[in-house]
N, C-alpha and C positions, 0 to 999 in steps of 0.2 A: 504494500500500500504506500503510495507516494504521499509525503507530507505536503499539504496544499499551501503551506507558508514557506516552504524551503525551495529555492531555485534548483532546478535539475537540468541536466543536459537535454537539449531539445530532442535528440534522437532517442533517448531513454523514455521520454514522455510519449513520443509518437508510438513507440513499441508498446508501451503500457496501455495506450488507448486503442491498440489493435489496428493502427493505420498501416503498419509495415514492420519489418524487422529493424533492428538498430543499424545493421549494415546497409540496408536499403535506405533508411532514413538519411544516413550520411551522404549517400549518393544523390538523393533528391535535394538535400540542403545545399550541397556543393554546386548543383546545377541551378540554384535559385528558384526551385519549384515549390518552395514551402513558404506560406505566409502565416505569421503569428499576429493575431489581432489586426489583420488586414495589411501588415507590412512584411515585405520579403525579408527572410533571414537566410543568408548564404554563408555564414561563418561556422565552420565545423567546430564543435565544442561549445557553441553558444548555450547559455543557460537561461531558462525562463521558469516562471511559476507553473505548476501543473494545472492551474485553473484557466490558462489562456485558451483562446479559440484558435485552432489550427486548421488551415485550409490548404488543399493541394491543388497545384496548377493542373490544367487538363493534360499537359504533357506527362506529369507524374502519374496521373491516373491511367494514362495510356500505357506507360511502361509497366506498371503493376498489373494492368489488365492482361498483358501478354504473357505473364508468367504461367508456366505449365505445372500441373500436378499429375503425376503418373501413378496408376494403380497396377501393381505387379504381382502376379501369382508366383511367389518365390518357391523354387524347388528346394528340397533338401540338398545340402552341400554348397549352397551359395550364401555368402555372408552379407549382412545388411549394409555395413559401412565399408571400411577399408579392406582390401584383399588381404587374405592371411595365407601365406605359403602358396600351395597349389590351388587354393580355393578362390574362386572369382568373387568380386563384389557385385552386388545387384546392379549397380549402375553400368558395369561392363557388359551386362547381359541385355541391354536395351538396344534394339536395332529395328530397321524396317522389316526384316524377315520375321520377327516374332511380335510385331504389332498387330493386335487382334482387331482394331477398329480403323485400319488405314483406309478402308473404302468409304468410311463415313466421317472421319475426322482428319485433322491435319496430319499428313504422313510424317514419320520420324525425320528430324533434322538435327544435325550435330549441335545447333544452338540450344536444343532442349536439355543438353547435359551441363551447360554452363550454370554454375550456382546450384545445381540440383543436389539435394541431400535427403537421406532417409529421415522421415518424421516418426521416429520410434524404431525399435529393434524387433527382429524376429530371429531366434537362435538358428545357428547353422544346421541343426538337426530337426528343425521345424519347417513347416510349409504353410502356405496361405497368403493372405492379403498383406502386402507391404506398400506403404505410401512413400513416394519420393516427390519432393516439391521444390520449386524455386520461390515459392510464396511464403515469406516469413510469417504472415498472419495465420496461415494454415498450420505451419510448423508449431507456432506458439499454442494454437488451439489444441493440438494433439499431444504435445510433449511437455507443456508447462506443468510445474509441480501441482498447480491447482486445477488442472484439467479435469473435467467431469465427463469427457467423451468415453462411452463404453467400448470395450473390446471384447469380442465374443470368440470363444475357442471350442473346438471339439477335440477331446483328449481321450485317447485309447489307453487303458491302464491294465496292469496285472496286479493281483493281490486281493486281499479281503478288506472291505471298507465297512466299518460298523456305523450305526446311526450316529454315535458320538463323533466318529471321525468325520462324517459328512457335515455335522454341525460345526466342527472345528474349521473345516474348509470354508464354510460360509462366513464364520466370524470367530476370532479368538486366537489366530496364529500370529506369530511375530517372525520377522526376518531381519537379520543384521541389527538386532536390538530395537527395532521399530515395529509397533503393532500395524498389521495390515488393515486396510479399509475393508468393510463388509463386501462380500462377493456373493453373486448368485450362482449356486452350483447345484446341478440336478443330474440324474441319470438320463442319458439319451437312449441307451440300450444296455444290454447286460454287461458289456465291457467298455462302454464309452460314456464319459462325463461331458457335460456342457458347462463351461465356465464363462461368466460375464464379469469383467473386472473394470474398475475405474482407475487403475494404476498399472505400472509395468516395470517392476523391479527385475533385475537380471535373473533369468531362468526361474522366475517366480512360481509358475505353475508346477514345474518339475520339483522344485524344492518344497512347495506346499504338500504335494502328493507324497513325497518321501517322508515327511514328518508323520503322516497318518498311515504309513505302511504300504503305500502304493508305488509301483514303478511305472513311469510313463513310457509307452512304447510307440506312441504316435501323437503328434500335436499339430493341429491345423487351425489357423485364424481365419474365421469366415465372415467377420464383420468388424468395421470400425465406425462407430456412430451410426449414421443412417446409410452408410455405404456397404453393400454386400459384395462378397467375392463372387457370388453367383456362379455362372457357367464359364467364367474366364479360365481357359485351359492352363495347366501347369506350365510355367516357363514363358507365358505370354503376358503382355501388358496392354493397357489402354489408357487414354487420357480421361481425366475427370472432366465432365461436361460442365458448361456454365450454369446449368440448372441444378446440378447436384450440390448438396451441402452435407458436411459431416454432422 
């Protein structure tokens, strides 16, 4: 929470207001496309009160509007972020050849990779929906510590789960010394659980299951917010449409 009486960097305030990321804000400020209380501010590092009115030039809105967000059905063996040894990063797997919507959307262009970054992680041994975006607003929405966007997973498990263990998965576990937020957990079928979480600690579901005596043998993310993985084939990707919202 920003102190309304304490001047802060303009870029920080713009990010806090959800206008763009801080890096994007610096770019817009440097180009003279940001007005504070009606006056152009083009000095990087400028500080203002959080209560000011901030307007963006049409050119800034045009730049932000062209940013792409990609929905990728990540296979097992692909890492979300930086490549690791012989394992490819998700961004290295994006091309025209595996674009699922190239007949109905903008075909793949190398510019789509500039500034693209994963908005959240999906473990190397997990599959499912991974979001990569150039849009700092979407990244903040999905990975901010206070994010309330749901993530839904189908998790195949081995082992015995008692009613008490199921209750613990739903609420009562801690990881790394911190209590986990309540989760919605239910049986999908005799060997598969459905998890709906509002957070994403490293290998969270696998570690939760281990605590209650289960071994995860398959994990697939099928939804982030209102965006479903749907019938997007494994290893293919598509663009988030202008009408879609997380």
